[in-house]
TORSEKOL-988856 format. One line per 3 residues: number of its first residue (from 1); their letters; for each residue y negated, x negated, z negated of C-alpha. Coordinates in Angstrom, 3 decimals. Each point is the difference from the previous one (the first is absolute). Example, Ala and Ser with C-alpha at 12.3 -4.5 7.8 and 13.67 -1.06 7.14 Angstrom:
// TORSEKOL-988856
1 = as = 4.500:-12.300:-7.800 ~ -3.440:-1.370:0.660
END
This chain:
// TORSEKOL-988856
1 = mgk = -46.621:-245.210:-189.486 ~ -0.132:2.457:-2.838 ~ -0.468:3.705:-0.091
4 = dhi = -3.333:1.298:1.372 ~ -1.429:1.560:-3.163 ~ -3.481:0.245:1.507
7 = gyd = 1.034:1.892:3.147 ~ -1.330:-2.373:2.644 ~ 1.917:1.686:2.839
10 = elm = -1.576:3.362:-0.779 ~ -3.443:-1.576:-0.428 ~ 0.300:-1.710:3.393
13 = dna = 1.258:3.176:1.702 ~ -2.916:1.978:-1.451 ~ -2.510:-2.681:1.033
16 = lrg = 1.363:-0.098:3.560 ~ -0.031:3.797:0.268 ~ -3.616:-0.022:-1.198
19 = amr = -0.898:-2.555:2.673 ~ 1.788:2.082:2.675 ~ -1.844:3.115:-1.162
22 = tvm = -3.345:-1.830:0.247 ~ 0.805:-1.231:3.525 ~ 1.058:3.504:1.066
25 = erv = -3.170:1.525:-1.506 ~ -2.139:-2.484:1.953 ~ 1.897:0.748:3.218
28 = aen = -0.411:3.750:-0.591 ~ -3.741:-0.488:-0.471 ~ -0.766:-2.660:2.627
31 = glm = 2.969:-0.092:2.385 ~ 1.788:-3.168:1.021 ~ -2.338:-2.635:1.366
34 = gsh = 0.749:-2.142:3.036 ~ 3.653:-0.830:0.505 ~ 1.039:0.839:-3.557
37 = hly = 3.097:2.100:-0.452 ~ 2.115:0.953:-2.984 ~ 3.779:-0.322:-0.187
40 = itf = 1.270:2.363:-2.682 ~ 3.679:0.242:-0.926 ~ 1.200:2.740:-2.310
43 = rtd = 3.171:1.612:-1.333 ~ 0.599:3.235:1.915 ~ 2.326:1.245:-2.756
46 = fpg = -2.581:-0.498:-2.789 ~ -1.080:3.153:-1.896 ~ -3.254:1.365:1.390
49 = vdv = 0.304:-1.590:3.445 ~ -0.798:2.668:2.594 ~ 1.049:-0.913:3.533
52 = pdh = 1.398:2.169:2.804 ~ 3.765:0.549:-0.233 ~ 0.679:-1.786:3.309
55 = lrd = -1.643:-3.172:-1.357 ~ 1.883:0.212:-3.297 ~ 3.247:0.514:1.955
58 = ryp = -0.718:-3.020:2.202 ~ -1.204:-2.160:-2.911 ~ 1.939:1.219:-3.063
61 = del = -0.931:-2.979:-2.214 ~ -3.171:-1.694:1.159 ~ -2.683:0.347:2.679
64 = tiv = -2.795:-2.325:1.094 ~ -3.149:1.519:1.443 ~ -2.869:-1.805:1.682
67 = mqh = -3.523:1.284:-0.383 ~ -2.362:-1.399:2.590 ~ -1.524:2.199:2.708
70 = qyw = 1.886:3.282:-0.055 ~ -0.302:1.506:-3.469 ~ -1.923:3.052:-1.101
73 = gle = -1.111:1.642:-3.222 ~ 0.853:-2.774:-2.452 ~ -0.361:1.327:-3.534
76 = vte = 0.556:-2.134:-3.093 ~ 0.623:1.228:-3.543 ~ 0.808:-1.783:-3.246
79 = qgf = 3.725:0.535:0.662 ~ 0.310:-0.596:3.759 ~ -1.292:0.727:3.477
82 = svt = 0.495:2.374:2.890 ~ -0.732:-0.593:3.658 ~ 0.840:1.291:3.460
85 = lsf = 1.646:-2.560:2.294 ~ 1.369:0.049:3.524 ~ 3.799:-0.301:0.215
88 = nkv = 1.196:-0.066:3.626 ~ -3.313:1.584:1.068 ~ 0.401:2.872:-2.494
91 = reh = -2.421:0.242:-2.915 ~ 1.805:0.298:-3.337 ~ -1.500:0.380:-3.478
94 = isi = 1.531:-2.097:-2.796 ~ -0.730:-0.362:-3.722 ~ 1.106:-3.080:-1.919
97 = pfa = -0.269:-0.734:-3.745 ~ -1.087:-3.582:-0.669 ~ 3.109:-0.372:-2.191
100 = alt = 2.155:0.443:3.150 ~ -1.504:-3.058:1.733 ~ 2.198:-3.069:0.344
103 = sfa = -2.269:-2.111:2.221 ~ -3.669:-0.024:1.012 ~ -1.648:-2.521:2.324
106 = d = -3.110:-0.411:2.152
END
């Protein structure tokens, strides 16, 4: 294979981030229906990621969160999302840029 002069990798990354943003916007507006849940993996060391220090210490590279029943205040912007989740029965607020995501599944 030759050099990617068109930039397919970047185009695909941008398309996937756009799809994730749309899904997150719909969840913020309508909630998760039925048994749906989101698995979201992100780089904890990525610029702009805002997580409590104890989570960053425990997961210095990557963290997977599950959004299903216990999430509050989901807000979605063009660049990322913020939400409050329960970690060991303690509510914690996190903010994640879409560029920090490494995996997203329903």
